C-alpha positions in Angstrom: 0.0 0.0 0.0 1.1 3.5 -0.8 0.9 6.4 1.7 0.0 9.0 -1.0 -2.9 6.9 -2.1 -3.9 5.9 1.5 -4.6 9.4 2.7 -7.6 10.7 0.8 -9.9 13.6 1.5 -12.6 12.3 -0.8 -16.0 12.2 1.0 -18.4 9.3 0.9 -21.6 10.4 -0.9 -20.1 13.7 -2.1 -17.6 12.3 -4.6 -16.9 14.8 -7.3 -18.7 17.6 -5.4 -16.4 20.5 -4.5 -17.4 22.5 -1.5 -15.9 25.9 -0.5 -14.9 26.5 3.1 -14.0 29.9 4.5 -11.7 28.6 7.2 -8.4 26.8 7.2 -9.5 23.5 8.6 -8.5 20.4 6.7 -11.0 17.9 5.6 -10.0 15.6 8.4 -10.4 18.3 11.1 -13.9 18.8 9.7 -14.5 15.1 10.2 -13.6 15.5 13.8 -15.9 18.5 14.2 -18.8 16.8 12.5 -18.5 13.9 15.0 -18.2 16.2 18.1 -21.4 18.0 17.2 -23.4 14.9 16.2 -26.3 13.5 18.2 -24.9 9.9 18.2 -21.7 11.2 19.7 -23.5 13.2 22.4 -25.5 10.1 23.3 -22.3 8.4 24.3 -22.4 10.4 27.6 -25.2 8.2 28.8 -23.9 4.8 27.6 -22.0 2.5 30.0 -18.3 2.0 29.4 -17.6 -0.7 32.0 -18.9 0.5 35.4 -22.5 1.6 36.1 -23.2 5.2 35.3 -22.0 7.6 38.1 -23.6 8.0 41.4 -21.4 9.8 44.0 -18.2 8.7 42.2 -17.7 9.7 38.6 -16.3 7.0 36.3 -15.8 6.8 32.6 -18.7 6.5 30.2 -18.5 5.9 26.5 -18.2 9.6 25.8 -15.3 10.4 28.2 -13.6 7.2 27.1 -13.9 8.2 23.4 -12.6 11.7 24.1 -9.5 10.3 25.9 -8.9 7.7 23.2 -9.0 10.5 20.6 -6.4 12.5 22.5 -4.1 9.5 22.7 -4.8 8.7 19.1 -3.9 12.2 18.0 -0.5 11.9 19.8 0.2 8.5 18.2 -0.8 9.8 14.8 1.4 12.9 15.1 4.3 10.9 16.3 4.0 8.4 13.4 3.5 11.2 10.9 6.8 12.9 12.0 8.6 9.5 11.9 7.4 8.7 8.4 8.5 12.0 7.1 11.9 11.5 8.7 12.1 8.2 6.8 10.5 9.5 3.6 11.2 13.2 3.3 9.5 13.3 -0.1 6.2 12.9 1.7 6.6 16.1 3.7 4.2 18.1 1.5 1.5 15.5 1.3 -1.5 14.7 3.5 0.8 12.4 5.6 0.9 15.3 8.0 -2.9 14.8 8.6 -2.5 11.3 10.2 -2.9 12.7 13.7 -6.2 14.4 12.7 -7.5 11.3 10.9 -6.7 9.0 13.9 -8.2 11.4 16.3 -11.5 11.6 14.4 -11.6 7.8 14.0 -11.1 7.4 17.7 -14.1 9.6 18.4 -16.2 7.4 16.2 -14.9 4.0 17.3 -17.6 3.3 19.9 -20.5 5.1 18.2 -22.1 1.8 17.1 -22.2 0.2 20.5 -25.6 -0.5 22.1 -26.5 0.6 25.6 -25.3 -1.3 28.7 -21.7 -2.0 27.6 -20.7 -5.3 26.0 -23.8 -7.0 27.4 -25.8 -5.1 24.9 -24.0 -6.8 22.0 -24.4 -10.2 23.7 -28.1 -9.6 24.3 -28.7 -8.8 20.6 -26.9 -11.8 19.4 -28.5 -14.1 22.0 -32.0 -13.0 21.0 -31.4 -14.5 17.5 -29.4 -17.5 18.6 -31.1 -18.5 21.9 -34.4 -16.5 22.0 -37.5 -16.0 19.9 -35.4 -14.7 17.0 -34.1 -18.2 16.3 -37.3 -18.8 14.4 -36.3 -16.3 11.7 -33.3 -18.4 10.4 -35.3 -20.2 7.8 -36.2 -16.9 6.1 -32.5 -16.3 5.5 -31.7 -19.7 4.0 -30.8 -18.0 0.7 -28.7 -15.3 2.4 -26.5 -16.8 5.0 -24.3 -13.7 5.1 -27.2 -11.6 6.2 -28.1 -14.1 8.9 -24.5 -14.2 10.3 -24.7 -10.4 10.4 -27.7 -10.6 12.7 -26.7 -13.4 15.0 -23.3 -12.0 15.6 -24.2 -8.3 16.1 -21.0 -6.3 16.2 -20.6 -2.8 17.5 -17.6 -2.2 15.3 -19.6 -3.0 12.2 -22.5 -1.0 13.4 -20.2 2.1 13.8 -19.3 1.8 10.1 -22.9 1.4 9.2 -23.9 4.5 11.3 -21.3 6.7 9.5 -21.5 5.2 6.0 -25.0 3.9 5.4 -27.8 5.8 7.1 -26.6 9.2 6.4 -24.9 8.8 3.0 -24.9 11.8 0.7 -27.0 14.9 0.6 -30.4 13.2 0.3 -30.5 12.4 4.0 -27.7 14.7 5.1 -25.5 13.5 7.9 -21.8 12.7 8.2 -20.3 12.3 4.7 -17.0 11.4 6.2 -13.7 11.2 4.3 -12.6 7.8 3.0 -9.5 7.8 5.2 -11.4 8.4 8.4 -14.0 5.7 7.6 -11.3 3.2 6.8 -9.6 3.9 10.1 -12.5 2.6 12.2 -12.8 -0.8 10.5 -10.6 -2.9 12.8 -11.7 -6.2 11.3 -11.9 -5.7 7.5 -14.0 -8.7 6.5 -17.5 -10.0 6.3 -19.4 -11.6 9.2 -19.6 -15.0 7.4 -15.8 -15.2 7.4 -15.7 -14.5 11.2 -17.9 -17.6 11.7 -19.1 -16.4 15.1 -15.6 -16.8 16.6 -14.2 -13.4 15.7 -15.3 -9.8 15.3 -16.0 -8.4 11.8 -15.9 -5.0 10.3 -19.1 -4.4 8.2 -22.5 -5.8 7.6 -23.5 -7.1 4.2 -25.6 -4.0 3.7 -22.4 -1.9 3.7 -20.0 -4.3 2.1 -20.1 -2.6 -1.2 -19.3 0.7 0.5 -16.2 -0.6 2.2 -15.1 -2.2 -1.1 -15.5 1.2 -2.8 -13.4 2.9 -0.1 -10.8 0.1 -0.2 -10.5 0.3 -3.9 -10.0 4.1 -3.8 -7.3 3.9 -1.0 -5.5 0.9 -2.5 -6.2 -1.4 0.5 -5.0 -4.9 -0.3 -7.8 -7.4 -0.9 -7.3 -11.0 0.2 -10.5 -12.6 -1.0 -11.1 -13.7 -4.6 -13.7 -12.0 -6.8 -17.1 -13.3 -6.0 -16.2 -14.4 -2.5 -17.1 -12.6 0.7 -14.9 -9.5 1.2 -11.7 -9.8 3.1 -8.9 -7.1 3.2 -5.8 -6.4 5.1 -6.1 -3.7 7.7 -5.9 0.0 6.7 -2.6 1.1 8.3 -4.1 3.8 10.6 -6.4 1.2 12.2 -3.3 0.0 14.2 -3.1 3.4 15.8 -6.8 3.6 16.6 -6.6 0.2 18.2 -3.5 1.1 20.2 -5.1 4.3 21.6 -8.2 2.3 22.6 -6.0 -0.4 24.2 -4.0 2.1 26.2 -7.0 4.0 27.5 -9.2 1.0 28.2 -6.8 -0.7 30.5 -5.3 2.3 32.3 -8.6 4.2 32.8 -10.3 1.1 34.0 -7.6 0.7 36.7 -8.1 4.3 37.7 -11.9 3.8 37.9 -11.5 0.6 39.9 -9.3 2.4 42.4 -11.9 5.2 42.8 -14.6 2.6 43.4 -12.3 0.8 45.9 -12.3 -2.4 43.8 -8.5 -2.1 44.0 -6.6 -0.8 46.9 -4.2 2.2 46.5 -1.1 0.0 47.1 -2.3 -2.6 44.6 -3.0 0.0 42.0 0.3 1.7 42.4 2.2 -1.6 42.3 0.4 -2.6 39.1 1.3 0.7 37.5 4.9 0.7 38.7 5.5 -2.6 37.1 5.3 -0.9 33.7 8.5 1.1 34.5 12.2 0.1 34.6 14.0 0.5 37.9 15.3 4.0 37.2 11.9 5.2 36.2 10.3 3.5 39.2 12.7 5.4 41.5 11.9 8.7 39.8 8.1 8.0 40.1 8.4 7.1 43.7 10.0 10.5 44.4 7.2 12.3 42.7 4.5 10.3 44.5 6.2 11.0 47.8 5.5 14.7 47.3 1.8 14.1 46.7 -0.5 13.3 49.6 -3.8 12.6 47.8 -4.0 9.0 46.7 -6.2 9.7 43.7 -3.6 12.2 42.5 -0.8 9.7 43.0 -2.7 7.2 40.8 -3.5 10.0 38.3 0.1 10.9 38.0 1.1 7.3 37.3 -1.7 6.9 34.8 -0.4 10.0 32.9 3.1 8.7 32.9 2.1 5.3 31.6 0.0 6.9 28.8 3.1 8.7 27.6 5.2 5.6 27.9 2.8 3.5 25.9 2.4 6.1 23.2 6.2 6.2 22.7 6.3 2.4 22.7 3.5 2.0 20.2 4.9 4.7 18.0 8.3 2.9 17.8 6.6 -0.4 17.0 4.6 1.1 14.2 7.6 2.8 12.6 9.8 -0.2 12.9 7.2 -2.4 11.2 6.0 0.2 8.6 6.9 -2.1 5.7 5.0 -5.1 7.1 2.0 -2.9 8.0 1.9 -1.6 4.4 2.2 -5.0 2.8 -0.4 -6.5 5.1 1.8 -9.1 6.8 2.0 -7.4 10.3 0.0 -9.4 12.9 -1.1 -8.8 16.5 -1.7 -5.4 18.0 1.0 -2.8 18.5 0.7 -3.4 22.3 1.7 -7.1 21.6 5.0 -5.9 20.3 6.2 -3.3 22.8 9.2 -3.8 25.1 9.2 -6.8 27.4 8.8 -4.9 30.7 5.6 -2.8 29.8 4.3 -5.7 27.7 4.4 -8.1 30.7 2.9 -5.5 33.0 0.1 -4.8 30.5 -0.7 -8.5 30.3 -0.8 -8.8 34.1 -3.2 -5.9 34.4 -5.4 -7.3 31.7 -5.7 -10.6 33.5 -6.4 -8.9 36.8 -9.0 -6.7 35.2 -11.0 -9.7 34.1 -11.0 -11.1 37.7 -11.5 -8.0 39.8 -13.1 -5.5 37.5 -15.1 -7.0 34.6 -16.6 -9.7 36.9 -17.3 -7.4 39.8 -20.8 -7.4 41.2 -21.7 -3.9 40.0 -20.6 -4.6 36.5 -22.4 -8.0 36.4 -25.6 -6.4 37.7 -25.6 -3.8 35.0 -25.1 -6.5 32.4 -28.0 -8.5 33.8 -30.3 -5.6 33.7 -29.2 -4.5 30.3 -29.6 -8.0 28.9 -33.2 -8.1 30.1 -34.1 -4.7 28.8 -32.6 -5.1 25.4 -34.0 -8.6 25.0 -37.5 -7.3 25.8 -37.2 -4.4 23.4 -36.0 -6.6 20.6 -38.8 -9.1 21.2 -41.4 -6.4 20.9 -39.9 -4.5 18.0 -39.0 -7.5 15.8 -42.5 -8.8 16.3 -43.8 -5.4 15.3 -41.8 -5.1 12.0 -42.8 -8.7 11.1 -46.5 -7.9 11.6 -46.8 -4.2 11.0 -50.6 -4.5 10.3 -51.4 -5.3 14.0 -52.6 -2.4 16.1 -50.0 -2.8 18.8 -47.3 -3.0 16.1 -48.5 0.3 14.7 -48.1 1.9 18.2 -44.6 0.6 18.6 -43.5 1.5 15.0 -45.1 4.9 15.4 -42.6 6.0 18.1 -39.6 5.2 15.9 -37.8 8.1 14.2 -38.3 8.4 10.4 -34.5 8.2 10.0 -34.7 4.5 10.6 -35.9 2.4 7.6 -38.3 0.5 9.8 -40.7 -0.1 6.8 -38.1 -1.6 4.5 -39.4 -4.1 1.9 -37.2 -7.0 3.0 -36.8 -8.6 6.4 -33.1 -8.1 6.6 -33.2 -4.3 6.4 -36.2 -4.1 8.7 -34.4 -6.1 11.4 -31.3 -3.9 10.8 -33.5 -0.8 11.3 -34.6 -2.2 14.6 -31.0 -2.8 15.6 -30.2 0.7 14.5 -33.0 2.1 16.7 -32.1 0.0 19.8 -28.3 0.3 19.5 -28.7 4.1 19.2 -30.5 4.3 22.6 -28.8 5.5 25.8 -28.9 3.4 28.9 -31.5 5.7 30.5 -33.7 6.0 27.4 -33.7 2.2 26.9 -34.7 1.7 30.6 -37.4 4.4 30.2 -38.9 2.8 27.1 -38.7 -0.6 28.8 -40.7 0.6 31.8 -43.3 2.4 29.7 -43.9 -0.6 27.4 -44.3 -2.8 30.5 -46.7 -0.4 32.1 -44.4 0.4 35.0 -44.4 4.1 34.3 -46.4 6.6 32.3 -45.4 9.8 30.6 -45.5 12.8 32.9 -48.8 14.7 32.7 
């Protein structure tokens, strides 16, 4: 793959249409601004990241997580951009200087397709069609197995691409009209669901496969599948940076939140963070911590130090493996290839997080509640779109925004519209709808 072709300001749905702008923002900065001001991005403030939404102690939600990932992604992108220009001075006057802006925008968007209630939301959607009433629909997809695998393996990553590329494409419906490079940067798993076989994540639904193919062809992303076969590509190079930014923030911010919620003691948290550092850096960090009395500030300082360390480590890995990233042979995440000391510490923290954080009582209770709420909403809405002539179905469908293609002619797109509607809900809104449908609450008079 070639850098000059990979970085493209062409906009999906506005190909060949020139637009005059009176400011000096690049196309990729405008991507960032469009996302910041969008309703789906705002709704992330009321979507669970890991822990229940805040009571007396504020923890990360999807919005704060995405903003932090975006900051880390911008630093990674800027570092890589400077490194590439040092290696290839002939690229200095190209869009390679925009990598930081592209990665930053993609990081903002990376969680926009996730349903409410954290990862349990994805599990609830898939389970409805594999274990619940939705199983009965499989026979209707006998001629379209790829569409059925889309539905039974609902994937937030693929849904983010759908949200940005499908629903709001072009001027007819307005919306995002993102650049090709930003869109390619959010597709972590560039292949169809039928190739994932339920064992891996995937990057796009069949409904948007042709759009990804269009983007990939324009950017020169290497295709691995033969013509006529389900799409499979190598990763777009900037995806590695988006993934690394997410990996860095996910682990370190969860540790910080777990400390605030007293799931981890101060001594345990500090020990885990110190393990990322070599002896000399540990001694320096201990000196700084010794001057700070507030334990939360001690943890915050270490978190900041580790973010900087991991940014530098991942930058080095990317630049050292530029050739294999461009030819599609690089494997594993950037985090997997960092220096032994921080890599081992990262692995230890990841294992502990599963035991003490992701399986904590509060997290499991949110997942249980979310599973019940989403399953109930799916049950009612799928039944409604399958039988739209029923009176109760008309009431349910009547409350769905016109932006969702709930009256599509085919069952696949009607179900995807239901998933668009439910996955776009916030935690609080989903709970409110659940209560009202069940008669547990009524609108305020």
